[in-house]
C-alpha positions, 0 to 999 in steps of 0.5 A: 538753044531752046525755042521759045513757046508761042504766046496765045491771045490770052497771054498777049492781051494780058501782057499788053494790058499790063504794059499799058497800065504800067506805062500809063502810071509811069509817064504822061505819054504812051510811046508805041515804039517802047510798047513794041520793044517790050512786047517783042512784036512787029509794029503792025501786029501791035496795032492789030492787038491794040485794035482788038483790045478796043473792039473787046472794050478792054481799052477806051481808045487808041489815043490815051490807051486807058483800061476800061473796067472790063480791061482791069477785070481781065488783067486781074483774072489773067494774073490769077490764072498765071499765079495758079499755073505757077503754083501747079508747076505748069507756067511757061515763063 
């Protein structure tokens, strides 16, 4: 069985912002346990990543988890990078 590559912070933040945005669109209340399962990370590490996003002004607060304009821009640029990597044949999905 092939070992899965470790994710770097850029990928973790991109995945987390994508999940938060999707959850915000699909439900009234964001449940961290559901986010944790989708991210496949321990709960304490998830809370740390959320705190990092707030410190970087990528989300507004740890109650509503609204993406800021900067967070939306990060997500757009992250998706462009993933698309580029995939077209070049270097994506690790």
